[in-house]
PDB file of N, CA, C, O and CB in Angstrom:
ATOM      1  N   MET A   1     129.004  40.232-184.957  1.00  0.00           N
ATOM      2  CA  MET A   1     127.467  39.651-184.466  1.00  0.00           C
ATOM      3  C   MET A   1     127.398  39.880-182.966  1.00  0.00           C
ATOM      4  O   MET A   1     128.347  39.853-182.182  1.00  0.00           O
ATOM      5  CB  MET A   1     127.204  37.873-184.771  1.00  0.00           C
ATOM      6  N   ASN A   2     125.992  40.131-182.670  1.00  0.00           N
ATOM      7  CA  ASN A   2     126.003  40.122-180.986  1.00  0.00           C
ATOM      8  C   ASN A   2     125.369  39.053-180.229  1.00  0.00           C
ATOM      9  O   ASN A   2     124.269  39.012-180.781  1.00  0.00           O
ATOM     10  CB  ASN A   2     125.307  41.322-180.429  1.00  0.00           C
ATOM     11  N   PHE A   3     125.354  38.330-179.493  1.00  0.00           N
ATOM     12  CA  PHE A   3     124.800  37.196-178.248  1.00  0.00           C
ATOM     13  C   PHE A   3     124.445  37.700-177.423  1.00  0.00           C
ATOM     14  O   PHE A   3     124.587  38.922-177.466  1.00  0.00           O
ATOM     15  CB  PHE A   3     125.587  36.272-177.590  1.00  0.00           C
ATOM     16  N   GLN A   4     123.783  37.108-176.192  1.00  0.00           N
ATOM     17  CA  GLN A   4     123.287  36.401-174.932  1.00  0.00           C
ATOM     18  C   GLN A   4     122.960  35.166-174.811  1.00  0.00           C
ATOM     19  O   GLN A   4     122.307  34.321-175.423  1.00  0.00           O
ATOM     20  CB  GLN A   4     122.326  36.872-174.502  1.00  0.00           C
ATOM     21  N   VAL A   5     123.878  35.316-173.403  1.00  0.00           N
ATOM     22  CA  VAL A   5     123.442  33.576-173.284  1.00  0.00           C
ATOM     23  C   VAL A   5     123.118  33.782-171.726  1.00  0.00           C
ATOM     24  O   VAL A   5     123.745  34.259-170.780  1.00  0.00           O
ATOM     25  CB  VAL A   5     124.963  32.102-173.678  1.00  0.00           C
ATOM     26  N   LEU A   6     121.721  33.144-171.912  1.00  0.00           N
ATOM     27  CA  LEU A   6     121.067  33.039-170.595  1.00  0.00           C
ATOM     28  C   LEU A   6     121.103  31.547-170.339  1.00  0.00           C
ATOM     29  O   LEU A   6     121.170  30.666-171.197  1.00  0.00           O
ATOM     30  CB  LEU A   6     119.547  33.662-170.557  1.00  0.00           C
ATOM     31  N   PHE A   7     121.025  31.342-168.487  1.00  0.00           N
ATOM     32  CA  PHE A   7     120.791  29.521-167.865  1.00  0.00           C
ATOM     33  C   PHE A   7     119.692  30.202-167.099  1.00  0.00           C
ATOM     34  O   PHE A   7     119.645  31.349-166.655  1.00  0.00           O
ATOM     35  CB  PHE A   7     122.312  28.414-166.666  1.00  0.00           C
ATOM     36  N   ASP A   8     119.018  29.446-167.063  1.00  0.00           N
ATOM     37  CA  ASP A   8     117.787  29.604-166.028  1.00  0.00           C
ATOM     38  C   ASP A   8     116.829  30.755-166.087  1.00  0.00           C
ATOM     39  O   ASP A   8     116.144  30.838-165.068  1.00  0.00           O
ATOM     40  CB  ASP A   8     118.306  29.691-164.669  1.00  0.00           C
ATOM     41  N   SER A   9     116.496  32.020-167.349  1.00  0.00           N
ATOM     42  CA  SER A   9     116.231  33.104-167.974  1.00  0.00           C
ATOM     43  C   SER A   9     117.030  33.751-167.116  1.00  0.00           C
ATOM     44  O   SER A   9     116.494  34.724-166.585  1.00  0.00           O
ATOM     45  CB  SER A   9     114.871  33.528-168.189  1.00  0.00           C
ATOM     46  N   LYS A  10     118.683  33.419-166.653  1.00  0.00           N
ATOM     47  CA  LYS A  10     119.747  34.906-165.938  1.00  0.00           C
ATOM     48  C   LYS A  10     120.941  34.965-166.450  1.00  0.00           C
ATOM     49  O   LYS A  10     121.625  34.018-166.062  1.00  0.00           O
ATOM     50  CB  LYS A  10     120.174  34.904-164.258  1.00  0.00           C
ATOM     51  N   PRO A  11     121.599  35.819-167.303  1.00  0.00           N
ATOM     52  CA  PRO A  11     122.633  36.115-167.934  1.00  0.00           C
ATOM     53  C   PRO A  11     124.143  34.819-167.570  1.00  0.00           C
ATOM     54  O   PRO A  11     124.723  34.737-166.487  1.00  0.00           O
ATOM     55  CB  PRO A  11     122.818  37.760-167.448  1.00  0.00           C
ATOM     56  N   LEU A  12     124.339  34.282-168.360  1.00  0.00           N
ATOM     57  CA  LEU A  12     125.466  33.577-167.909  1.00  0.00           C
ATOM     58  C   LEU A  12     126.497  34.508-168.084  1.00  0.00           C
ATOM     59  O   LEU A  12     126.590  35.242-169.068  1.00  0.00           O
ATOM     60  CB  LEU A  12     125.721  32.288-168.594  1.00  0.00           C
ATOM     61  N   THR A  13     127.258  34.484-167.156  1.00  0.00           N
ATOM     62  CA  THR A  13     128.622  35.751-166.649  1.00  0.00           C
ATOM     63  C   THR A  13     129.720  35.032-167.259  1.00  0.00           C
ATOM     64  O   THR A  13     129.555  33.841-167.521  1.00  0.00           O
ATOM     65  CB  THR A  13     129.041  36.048-164.648  1.00  0.00           C
ATOM     66  N   ASP A  14     131.233  35.815-167.617  1.00  0.00           N
ATOM     67  CA  ASP A  14     132.336  35.300-167.385  1.00  0.00           C
ATOM     68  C   ASP A  14     132.517  33.900-168.222  1.00  0.00           C
ATOM     69  O   ASP A  14     133.664  33.469-168.110  1.00  0.00           O
ATOM     70  CB  ASP A  14     132.425  35.203-165.955  1.00  0.00           C
ATOM     71  N   LYS A  15     131.614  33.048-169.075  1.00  0.00           N
ATOM     72  CA  LYS A  15     132.373  31.932-169.757  1.00  0.00           C
ATOM     73  C   LYS A  15     132.606  32.351-171.060  1.00  0.00           C
ATOM     74  O   LYS A  15     132.146  33.261-171.750  1.00  0.00           O
ATOM     75  CB  LYS A  15     131.664  30.589-169.778  1.00  0.00           C
ATOM     76  N   THR A  16     133.600  31.290-171.271  1.00  0.00           N
ATOM     77  CA  THR A  16     133.697  30.911-172.476  1.00  0.00           C
ATOM     78  C   THR A  16     132.774  30.170-173.809  1.00  0.00           C
ATOM     79  O   THR A  16     132.078  29.155-173.825  1.00  0.00           O
ATOM     80  CB  THR A  16     134.476  30.374-172.194  1.00  0.00           C
ATOM     81  N   VAL A  17     133.015  30.865-174.555  1.00  0.00           N
ATOM     82  CA  VAL A  17     132.388  30.724-176.200  1.00  0.00           C
ATOM     83  C   VAL A  17     133.449  30.723-177.321  1.00  0.00           C
ATOM     84  O   VAL A  17     134.440  31.447-177.416  1.00  0.00           O
ATOM     85  CB  VAL A  17     131.366  32.071-176.615  1.00  0.00           C
ATOM     86  N   PHE A  18     133.160  30.065-177.879  1.00  0.00           N
ATOM     87  CA  PHE A  18     133.668  29.682-179.397  1.00  0.00           C
ATOM     88  C   PHE A  18     133.068  29.677-180.417  1.00  0.00           C
ATOM     89  O   PHE A  18     132.147  28.875-180.578  1.00  0.00           O
ATOM     90  CB  PHE A  18     134.060  28.634-179.572  1.00  0.00           C
ATOM     91  N   ALA A  19     133.489  30.726-181.549  1.00  0.00           N
ATOM     92  CA  ALA A  19     133.344  30.601-182.978  1.00  0.00           C
ATOM     93  C   ALA A  19     134.201  29.705-183.917  1.00  0.00           C
ATOM     94  O   ALA A  19     135.425  29.749-184.037  1.00  0.00           O
ATOM     95  CB  ALA A  19     133.475  31.807-183.419  1.00  0.00           C
ATOM     96  N   ASP A  20     133.318  28.875-184.570  1.00  0.00           N
ATOM     97  CA  ASP A  20     133.905  28.349-185.326  1.00  0.00           C
ATOM     98  C   ASP A  20     133.811  28.063-187.227  1.00  0.00           C
ATOM     99  O   ASP A  20     132.840  27.805-187.940  1.00  0.00           O
ATOM    100  CB  ASP A  20     133.833  27.513-184.602  1.00  0.00           C
ATOM    101  N   ASN A  21     134.706  28.178-187.427  1.00  0.00           N
ATOM    102  CA  ASN A  21     133.980  28.158-188.714  1.00  0.00           C
ATOM    103  C   ASN A  21     134.587  26.934-190.119  1.00  0.00           C
ATOM    104  O   ASN A  21     134.950  25.794-189.830  1.00  0.00           O
ATOM    105  CB  ASN A  21     134.139  29.858-189.211  1.00  0.00           C
ATOM    106  N   LEU A  22     134.586  27.305-191.141  1.00  0.00           N
ATOM    107  CA  LEU A  22     134.940  25.215-191.892  1.00  0.00           C
ATOM    108  C   LEU A  22     136.412  25.798-192.340  1.00  0.00           C
ATOM    109  O   LEU A  22     137.295  24.998-192.649  1.00  0.00           O
ATOM    110  CB  LEU A  22     133.544  24.264-193.990  1.00  0.00           C
ATOM    111  N   ASP A  23     136.594  26.882-192.358  1.00  0.00           N
ATOM    112  CA  ASP A  23     138.128  27.429-192.687  1.00  0.00           C
ATOM    113  C   ASP A  23     138.789  27.005-191.790  1.00  0.00           C
ATOM    114  O   ASP A  23     139.971  27.239-192.044  1.00  0.00           O
ATOM    115  CB  ASP A  23     138.437  28.899-192.769  1.00  0.00           C
ATOM    116  N   SER A  24     138.628  26.289-190.473  1.00  0.00           N
ATOM    117  CA  SER A  24     138.992  25.939-189.336  1.00  0.00           C
ATOM    118  C   SER A  24     139.825  27.512-188.466  1.00  0.00           C
ATOM    119  O   SER A  24     140.963  27.712-188.041  1.00  0.00           O
ATOM    120  CB  SER A  24     139.968  24.521-189.664  1.00  0.00           C
ATOM    121  N   GLU A  25     138.523  28.386-188.521  1.00  0.00           N
ATOM    122  CA  GLU A  25     139.016  29.707-188.147  1.00  0.00           C
ATOM    123  C   GLU A  25     138.188  29.240-186.320  1.00  0.00           C
ATOM    124  O   GLU A  25     137.062  28.743-186.338  1.00  0.00           O
ATOM    125  CB  GLU A  25     138.237  31.415-189.427  1.00  0.00           C
ATOM    126  N   THR A  26     138.684  29.408-185.358  1.00  0.00           N
ATOM    127  CA  THR A  26     138.224  30.028-184.317  1.00  0.00           C
ATOM    128  C   THR A  26     138.878  31.117-183.611  1.00  0.00           C
ATOM    129  O   THR A  26     140.031  31.539-183.523  1.00  0.00           O
ATOM    130  CB  THR A  26     138.016  29.206-183.579  1.00  0.00           C
ATOM    131  N   GLN A  27     137.576  31.469-183.071  1.00  0.00           N
ATOM    132  CA  GLN A  27     137.528  32.878-182.146  1.00  0.00           C
ATOM    133  C   GLN A  27     137.443  32.636-180.675  1.00  0.00           C
ATOM    134  O   GLN A  27     136.221  32.658-180.526  1.00  0.00           O
ATOM    135  CB  GLN A  27     136.208  33.815-182.492  1.00  0.00           C
ATOM    136  N   LYS A  28     137.977  32.409-179.433  1.00  0.00           N
ATOM    137  CA  LYS A  28     137.493  32.379-178.411  1.00  0.00           C
ATOM    138  C   LYS A  28     137.136  33.939-177.374  1.00  0.00           C
ATOM    139  O   LYS A  28     137.976  34.788-177.077  1.00  0.00           O
ATOM    140  CB  LYS A  28     138.358  31.438-177.946  1.00  0.00           C
ATOM    141  N   MET A  29     135.811  33.944-177.027  1.00  0.00           N
ATOM    142  CA  MET A  29     134.999  35.026-176.330  1.00  0.00           C
ATOM    143  C   MET A  29     135.170  34.713-174.626  1.00  0.00           C
ATOM    144  O   MET A  29     135.600  33.746-173.996  1.00  0.00           O
ATOM    145  CB  MET A  29     133.244  34.935-176.896  1.00  0.00           C
ATOM    146  N   MET A  30     134.847  35.468-174.402  1.00  0.00           N
ATOM    147  CA  MET A  30     134.099  35.349-172.804  1.00  0.00           C
ATOM    148  C   MET A  30     132.725  36.493-172.589  1.00  0.00           C
ATOM    149  O   MET A  30     132.581  37.671-172.915  1.00  0.00           O
ATOM    150  CB  MET A  30     135.497  35.848-171.417  1.00  0.00           C
ATOM    151  N   THR A  31     131.852  35.517-171.893  1.00  0.00           N
ATOM    152  CA  THR A  31     130.238  36.379-172.075  1.00  0.00           C
ATOM    153  C   THR A  31     131.054  37.841-170.806  1.00  0.00           C
ATOM    154  O   THR A  31     132.095  37.620-170.188  1.00  0.00           O
ATOM    155  CB  THR A  31     128.087  34.971-171.080  1.00  0.00           C
ATOM    156  N   ASP A  32     130.402  38.973-170.716  1.00  0.00           N
ATOM    157  CA  ASP A  32     130.162  39.555-170.429  1.00  0.00           C
ATOM    158  C   ASP A  32     129.150  39.406-168.646  1.00  0.00           C
ATOM    159  O   ASP A  32     128.785  38.346-168.137  1.00  0.00           O
ATOM    160  CB  ASP A  32     129.942  39.886-171.596  1.00  0.00           C
ATOM    161  N   LYS A  33     128.896  41.070-167.973  1.00  0.00           N
ATOM    162  CA  LYS A  33     127.983  41.127-166.881  1.00  0.00           C
ATOM    163  C   LYS A  33     126.384  40.338-167.420  1.00  0.00           C
ATOM    164  O   LYS A  33     125.432  39.757-166.900  1.00  0.00           O
ATOM    165  CB  LYS A  33     127.845  42.891-166.441  1.00  0.00           C
ATOM    166  N   ASP A  34     126.721  40.651-168.415  1.00  0.00           N
ATOM    167  CA  ASP A  34     124.988  40.876-168.837  1.00  0.00           C
ATOM    168  C   ASP A  34     125.220  39.499-169.311  1.00  0.00           C
ATOM    169  O   ASP A  34     124.054  39.149-169.491  1.00  0.00           O
ATOM    170  CB  ASP A  34     124.278  42.284-170.179  1.00  0.00           C
ATOM    171  N   GLY A  35     125.852  38.619-169.591  1.00  0.00           N
ATOM    172  CA  GLY A  35     125.815  37.614-170.746  1.00  0.00           C
ATOM    173  C   GLY A  35     126.333  37.968-172.157  1.00  0.00           C
ATOM    174  O   GLY A  35     126.835  37.184-172.962  1.00  0.00           O
ATOM    175  N   LYS A  36     126.198  38.798-172.253  1.00  0.00           N
ATOM    176  CA  LYS A  36     126.528  38.758-173.860  1.00  0.00           C
ATOM    177  C   LYS A  36     128.141  38.943-174.209  1.00  0.00           C
ATOM    178  O   LYS A  36     128.975  39.253-173.357  1.00  0.00           O
ATOM    179  CB  LYS A  36     125.660  40.079-174.657  1.00  0.00           C
ATOM    180  N   PHE A  37     128.468  38.674-175.757  1.00  0.00           N
ATOM    181  CA  PHE A  37     129.415  38.906-176.145  1.00  0.00           C
ATOM    182  C   PHE A  37     129.084  38.834-177.757  1.00  0.00           C
ATOM    183  O   PHE A  37     128.076  38.414-178.325  1.00  0.00           O
ATOM    184  CB  PHE A  37     130.366  38.112-175.499  1.00  0.00           C
ATOM    185  N   SER A  38     130.763  39.611-178.490  1.00  0.00           N
ATOM    186  CA  SER A  38     130.366  39.538-179.993  1.00  0.00           C
ATOM    187  C   SER A  38     131.392  38.839-180.691  1.00  0.00           C
ATOM    188  O   SER A  38     132.531  38.885-180.226  1.00  0.00           O
ATOM    189  CB  SER A  38     130.168  40.935-180.675  1.00  0.00           C
ATOM    190  N   ILE A  39     131.171  38.208-181.721  1.00  0.00           N
ATOM    191  CA  ILE A  39     131.622  37.729-182.597  1.00  0.00           C
ATOM    192  C   ILE A  39     132.267  38.585-184.130  1.00  0.00           C
ATOM    193  O   ILE A  39     131.482  38.957-185.002  1.00  0.00           O
ATOM    194  CB  ILE A  39     130.666  36.920-182.670  1.00  0.00           C
ATOM    195  N   LYS A  40     133.550  38.763-184.227  1.00  0.00           N
ATOM    196  CA  LYS A  40     133.399  39.518-185.968  1.00  0.00           C
ATOM    197  C   LYS A  40     133.204  38.353-187.043  1.00  0.00           C
ATOM    198  O   LYS A  40     134.035  37.454-187.168  1.00  0.00           O
ATOM    199  CB  LYS A  40     135.074  40.473-186.563  1.00  0.00           C
ATOM    200  N   ILE A  41     132.435  38.410-187.548  1.00  0.00           N
ATOM    201  CA  ILE A  41     132.743  37.553-189.026  1.00  0.00           C
ATOM    202  C   ILE A  41     133.278  38.424-190.269  1.00  0.00           C
ATOM    203  O   ILE A  41     132.763  39.459-190.691  1.00  0.00           O
ATOM    204  CB  ILE A  41     131.258  36.834-189.617  1.00  0.00           C
ATOM    205  N   GLU A  42     134.210  37.897-190.671  1.00  0.00           N
ATOM    206  CA  GLU A  42     135.236  38.556-191.693  1.00  0.00           C
ATOM    207  C   GLU A  42     135.694  37.003-192.738  1.00  0.00           C
ATOM    208  O   GLU A  42     136.780  36.996-193.318  1.00  0.00           O
ATOM    209  CB  GLU A  42     136.897  39.420-190.605  1.00  0.00           C
ATOM    210  N   LYS A  43     135.013  36.147-192.818  1.00  0.00           N
ATOM    211  CA  LYS A  43     134.823  35.571-193.525  1.00  0.00           C
ATOM    212  C   LYS A  43     133.475  34.273-194.178  1.00  0.00           C
ATOM    213  O   LYS A  43     133.463  33.118-193.753  1.00  0.00           O
ATOM    214  CB  LYS A  43     135.759  35.462-193.265  1.00  0.00           C
ATOM    215  N   SER A  44     132.532  34.756-195.160  1.00  0.00           N
ATOM    216  CA  SER A  44     131.114  33.554-195.183  1.00  0.00           C
ATOM    217  C   SER A  44     131.921  32.727-195.182  1.00  0.00           C
ATOM    218  O   SER A  44     133.144  32.592-195.189  1.00  0.00           O
ATOM    219  CB  SER A  44     129.883  33.328-196.445  1.00  0.00           C
ATOM    220  N   GLY A  45     130.952  32.120-195.171  1.00  0.00           N
ATOM    221  CA  GLY A  45     130.555  30.404-194.854  1.00  0.00           C
ATOM    222  C   GLY A  45     129.972  30.214-193.837  1.00  0.00           C
ATOM    223  O   GLY A  45     129.560  31.227-193.273  1.00  0.00           O
ATOM    224  N   LEU A  46     129.635  28.577-193.042  1.00  0.00           N
ATOM    225  CA  LEU A  46     128.995  27.928-192.135  1.00  0.00           C
ATOM    226  C   LEU A  46     130.093  28.482-190.868  1.00  0.00           C
ATOM    227  O   LEU A  46     131.306  28.690-190.865  1.00  0.00           O
ATOM    228  CB  LEU A  46     128.810  26.207-192.512  1.00  0.00           C
ATOM    229  N   TRP A  47     129.201  28.581-189.998  1.00  0.00           N
ATOM    230  CA  TRP A  47     129.498  28.957-188.705  1.00  0.00           C
ATOM    231  C   TRP A  47     128.967  28.486-187.391  1.00  0.00           C
ATOM    232  O   TRP A  47     127.779  28.713-187.162  1.00  0.00           O
ATOM    233  CB  TRP A  47     129.311  30.052-188.715  1.00  0.00           C
ATOM    234  N   LEU A  48     129.756  27.799-186.407  1.00  0.00           N
ATOM    235  CA  LEU A  48     129.357  27.116-184.939  1.00  0.00           C
ATOM    236  C   LEU A  48     128.997  28.090-184.226  1.00  0.00           C
ATOM    237  O   LEU A  48     129.416  29.064-184.851  1.00  0.00           O
ATOM    238  CB  LEU A  48     130.441  26.344-184.121  1.00  0.00           C
ATOM    239  N   VAL A  49     128.486  28.457-183.314  1.00  0.00           N
ATOM    240  CA  VAL A  49     129.042  29.473-182.059  1.00  0.00           C
ATOM    241  C   VAL A  49     128.314  27.625-181.539  1.00  0.00           C
ATOM    242  O   VAL A  49     127.460  26.789-181.837  1.00  0.00           O
ATOM    243  CB  VAL A  49     128.093  31.751-181.458  1.00  0.00           C
ATOM    244  N   ARG A  50     130.028  28.073-180.107  1.00  0.00           N
ATOM    245  CA  ARG A  50     129.360  26.673-178.510  1.00  0.00           C
ATOM    246  C   ARG A  50     129.461  27.442-177.863  1.00  0.00           C
ATOM    247  O   ARG A  50     129.361  28.643-178.115  1.00  0.00           O
ATOM    248  CB  ARG A  50     130.169  25.115-177.734  1.00  0.00           C
ATOM    249  N   LEU A  51     129.764  26.755-176.517  1.00  0.00           N
ATOM    250  CA  LEU A  51     129.782  26.317-175.190  1.00  0.00           C
ATOM    251  C   LEU A  51     128.929  25.522-174.352  1.00  0.00           C
ATOM    252  O   LEU A  51     127.713  25.360-174.241  1.00  0.00           O
ATOM    253  CB  LEU A  51     129.851  27.167-174.664  1.00  0.00           C
ATOM    254  N   VAL A  52     130.119  25.012-173.716  1.00  0.00           N
ATOM    255  CA  VAL A  52     129.676  24.411-172.097  1.00  0.00           C
ATOM    256  C   VAL A  52     129.206  24.786-170.816  1.00  0.00           C
ATOM    257  O   VAL A  52     129.767  25.781-170.358  1.00  0.00           O
ATOM    258  CB  VAL A  52     130.481  23.979-171.608  1.00  0.00           C
ATOM    259  N   TYR A  53     128.770  24.526-170.464  1.00  0.00           N
ATOM    260  CA  TYR A  53     128.468  24.869-169.160  1.00  0.00           C
ATOM    261  C   TYR A  53     128.648  23.773-167.456  1.00  0.00           C
ATOM    262  O   TYR A  53     127.740  23.121-166.941  1.00  0.00           O
ATOM    263  CB  TYR A  53     127.027  25.219-169.497  1.00  0.00           C
ATOM    264  N   MET A  54     129.829  23.883-167.037  1.00  0.00           N
ATOM    265  CA  MET A  54     129.153  23.187-165.642  1.00  0.00           C
ATOM    266  C   MET A  54     128.913  23.336-164.512  1.00  0.00           C
ATOM    267  O   MET A  54     129.847  23.941-163.985  1.00  0.00           O
ATOM    268  CB  MET A  54     129.479  22.462-165.304  1.00  0.00           C
ATOM    269  N   GLN A  55     128.297  23.153-163.965  1.00  0.00           N
ATOM    270  CA  GLN A  55     127.805  22.947-162.302  1.00  0.00           C
ATOM    271  C   GLN A  55     127.946  22.464-161.497  1.00  0.00           C
ATOM    272  O   GLN A  55     128.195  21.380-162.025  1.00  0.00           O
ATOM    273  CB  GLN A  55     127.079  22.723-161.947  1.00  0.00           C
ATOM    274  N   ARG A  56     128.032  22.253-160.341  1.00  0.00           N
ATOM    275  CA  ARG A  56     127.953  20.841-159.354  1.00  0.00           C
ATOM    276  C   ARG A  56     126.479  20.457-159.133  1.00  0.00           C
ATOM    277  O   ARG A  56     125.471  21.127-158.913  1.00  0.00           O
ATOM    278  CB  ARG A  56     128.664  21.084-157.718  1.00  0.00           C
ATOM    279  N   CYS A  57     126.685  19.293-159.254  1.00  0.00           N
ATOM    280  CA  CYS A  57     125.447  18.908-159.324  1.00  0.00           C
ATOM    281  C   CYS A  57     124.747  19.020-157.456  1.00  0.00           C
ATOM    282  O   CYS A  57     125.342  18.666-156.438  1.00  0.00           O
ATOM    283  CB  CYS A  57     125.538  17.252-160.136  1.00  0.00           C
ATOM    284  N   ALA A  58     123.823  19.420-157.526  1.00  0.00           N
ATOM    285  CA  ALA A  58     122.707  19.831-156.750  1.00  0.00           C
ATOM    286  C   ALA A  58     121.479  18.374-156.183  1.00  0.00           C
ATOM    287  O   ALA A  58     121.211  18.060-155.023  1.00  0.00           O
ATOM    288  CB  ALA A  58     121.943  21.039-157.858  1.00  0.00           C
ATOM    289  N   LYS A  59     121.020  17.822-157.318  1.00  0.00           N
ATOM    290  CA  LYS A  59     119.975  16.997-156.363  1.00  0.00           C
ATOM    291  C   LYS A  59     119.659  16.165-157.245  1.00  0.00           C
ATOM    292  O   LYS A  59     119.685  16.665-158.370  1.00  0.00           O
ATOM    293  CB  LYS A  59     118.665  17.691-155.700  1.00  0.00           C
ATOM    294  N   ASP A  60     119.261  14.700-157.204  1.00  0.00           N
ATOM    295  CA  ASP A  60     118.745  13.861-158.022  1.00  0.00           C
ATOM    296  C   ASP A  60     119.638  13.647-158.896  1.00  0.00           C
ATOM    297  O   ASP A  60     119.248  13.520-160.056  1.00  0.00           O
ATOM    298  CB  ASP A  60     117.644  14.189-158.514  1.00  0.00           C
ATOM    299  N   CYS A  61     121.127  13.541-158.601  1.00  0.00           N
ATOM    300  CA  CYS A  61     122.339  13.168-159.510  1.00  0.00           C
ATOM    301  C   CYS A  61     123.110  11.802-159.796  1.00  0.00           C
ATOM    302  O   CYS A  61     124.185  11.628-160.371  1.00  0.00           O
ATOM    303  CB  CYS A  61     123.273  13.901-159.075  1.00  0.00           C
ATOM    304  N   SER A  62     121.981  10.623-159.051  1.00  0.00           N
ATOM    305  CA  SER A  62     122.563   9.449-158.747  1.00  0.00           C
ATOM    306  C   SER A  62     124.332   9.657-159.189  1.00  0.00           C
ATOM    307  O   SER A  62     124.886   9.586-160.287  1.00  0.00           O
ATOM    308  CB  SER A  62     121.671   8.207-159.617  1.00  0.00           C
ATOM    309  N   GLY A  63     124.784   9.888-158.046  1.00  0.00           N
ATOM    310  CA  GLY A  63     125.945  10.093-158.012  1.00  0.00           C
ATOM    311  C   GLY A  63     127.078  10.595-158.920  1.00  0.00           C
ATOM    312  O   GLY A  63     128.153  10.000-158.992  1.00  0.00           O
ATOM    313  N   ALA A  64     126.856  11.481-159.467  1.00  0.00           N
ATOM    314  CA  ALA A  64     127.547  12.725-160.518  1.00  0.00           C
ATOM    315  C   ALA A  64     127.617  13.764-159.145  1.00  0.00           C
ATOM    316  O   ALA A  64     126.898  14.150-158.223  1.00  0.00           O
ATOM    317  CB  ALA A  64     126.269  13.466-162.224  1.00  0.00           C
ATOM    318  N   ASP A  65     128.921  13.921-159.653  1.00  0.00           N
ATOM    319  CA  ASP A  65     129.223  15.259-159.083  1.00  0.00           C
ATOM    320  C   ASP A  65     128.996  16.387-160.281  1.00  0.00           C
ATOM    321  O   ASP A  65     128.809  17.507-159.806  1.00  0.00           O
ATOM    322  CB  ASP A  65     130.826  15.274-158.487  1.00  0.00           C
ATOM    323  N   TRP A  66     128.980  16.352-161.249  1.00  0.00           N
ATOM    324  CA  TRP A  66     128.688  17.795-161.971  1.00  0.00           C
ATOM    325  C   TRP A  66     127.898  17.446-162.766  1.00  0.00           C
ATOM    326  O   TRP A  66     127.817  16.259-163.082  1.00  0.00           O
ATOM    327  CB  TRP A  66     129.766  18.607-162.676  1.00  0.00           C
ATOM    328  N   GLU A  67     126.985  18.540-163.377  1.00  0.00           N
ATOM    329  CA  GLU A  67     126.072  18.338-164.770  1.00  0.00           C
ATOM    330  C   GLU A  67     126.551  19.110-165.689  1.00  0.00           C
ATOM    331  O   GLU A  67     126.938  20.191-165.247  1.00  0.00           O
ATOM    332  CB  GLU A  67     124.560  18.683-164.709  1.00  0.00           C
ATOM    333  N   SER A  68     126.670  18.962-166.799  1.00  0.00           N
ATOM    334  CA  SER A  68     127.063  20.189-168.242  1.00  0.00           C
ATOM    335  C   SER A  68     125.718  20.201-168.526  1.00  0.00           C
ATOM    336  O   SER A  68     124.656  19.663-168.212  1.00  0.00           O
ATOM    337  CB  SER A  68     128.207  19.682-169.873  1.00  0.00           C
ATOM    338  N   PHE A  69     126.461  21.500-169.650  1.00  0.00           N
ATOM    339  CA  PHE A  69     124.998  22.050-170.457  1.00  0.00           C
ATOM    340  C   PHE A  69     125.313  22.559-171.452  1.00  0.00           C
ATOM    341  O   PHE A  69     125.707  23.725-171.437  1.00  0.00           O
ATOM    342  CB  PHE A  69     124.075  23.083-169.842  1.00  0.00           C
ATOM    343  N   TRP A  70     125.237  21.876-172.552  1.00  0.00           N
ATOM    344  CA  TRP A  70     126.053  21.975-173.667  1.00  0.00           C
ATOM    345  C   TRP A  70     124.976  22.842-174.794  1.00  0.00           C
ATOM    346  O   TRP A  70     123.915  22.333-175.156  1.00  0.00           O
ATOM    347  CB  TRP A  70     126.600  20.326-174.165  1.00  0.00           C
ATOM    348  N   SER A  71     125.522  24.476-175.361  1.00  0.00           N
ATOM    349  CA  SER A  71     124.812  24.707-176.413  1.00  0.00           C
ATOM    350  C   SER A  71     125.697  24.943-177.665  1.00  0.00           C
ATOM    351  O   SER A  71     126.925  24.965-177.598  1.00  0.00           O
ATOM    352  CB  SER A  71     123.954  25.771-176.117  1.00  0.00           C
ATOM    353  N   ALA A  72     124.885  25.146-178.992  1.00  0.00           N
ATOM    354  CA  ALA A  72     125.409  25.698-179.945  1.00  0.00           C
ATOM    355  C   ALA A  72     124.375  26.102-181.454  1.00  0.00           C
ATOM    356  O   ALA A  72     123.360  25.598-181.934  1.00  0.00           O
ATOM    357  CB  ALA A  72     126.526  24.758-180.126  1.00  0.00           C
ATOM    358  N   PHE A  73     125.165  27.137-181.793  1.00  0.00           N
ATOM    359  CA  PHE A  73     124.019  27.567-182.822  1.00  0.00           C
ATOM    360  C   PHE A  73     124.965  27.684-184.304  1.00  0.00           C
ATOM    361  O   PHE A  73     126.032  28.267-184.490  1.00  0.00           O
ATOM    362  CB  PHE A  73     123.159  29.304-182.291  1.00  0.00           C
ATOM    363  N   SER A  74     124.436  27.189-184.892  1.00  0.00           N
ATOM    364  CA  SER A  74     125.124  27.360-186.726  1.00  0.00           C
ATOM    365  C   SER A  74     124.566  28.519-187.281  1.00  0.00           C
ATOM    366  O   SER A  74     123.621  29.048-186.697  1.00  0.00           O
ATOM    367  CB  SER A  74     124.633  26.012-187.989  1.00  0.00           C
ATOM    368  N   PHE A  75     125.055  29.045-188.433  1.00  0.00           N
ATOM    369  CA  PHE A  75     124.355  29.686-189.173  1.00  0.00           C
ATOM    370  C   PHE A  75     125.241  29.935-190.891  1.00  0.00           C
ATOM    371  O   PHE A  75     125.954  28.957-191.113  1.00  0.00           O
ATOM    372  CB  PHE A  75     124.014  30.999-188.233  1.00  0.00           C
ATOM    373  N   GLY A  76     125.273  30.493-191.496  1.00  0.00           N
ATOM    374  CA  GLY A  76     125.732  30.375-192.572  1.00  0.00           C
ATOM    375  C   GLY A  76     125.531  32.424-192.764  1.00  0.00           C
ATOM    376  O   GLY A  76     124.696  33.309-192.582  1.00  0.00           O
ATOM    377  N   ALA A  77     126.715  32.260-193.161  1.00  0.00           N
ATOM    378  CA  ALA A  77     127.312  33.956-193.672  1.00  0.00           C
ATOM    379  C   ALA A  77     127.608  34.369-194.991  1.00  0.00           C
ATOM    380  O   ALA A  77     127.995  35.517-195.206  1.00  0.00           O
ATOM    381  CB  ALA A  77     128.671  34.325-193.099  1.00  0.00           C
TER     382      ALA A  77
END
């Protein structure tokens, strides 16, 4: 399966993405220059594709240094 990760409508490049299934298999991928990555589905069942993106807090952060953005996509195969 092919995916693309966007943040503020721009590709999110060189970020780690994980794909997990209920059988405890985990795949680790990196997004490319276009924010794209692929996972190979070899087992049927439920899958979760996830990532966390961190960036330095730019404004209105109430004393925080970083902001975290979480994303997850689940599906059955």
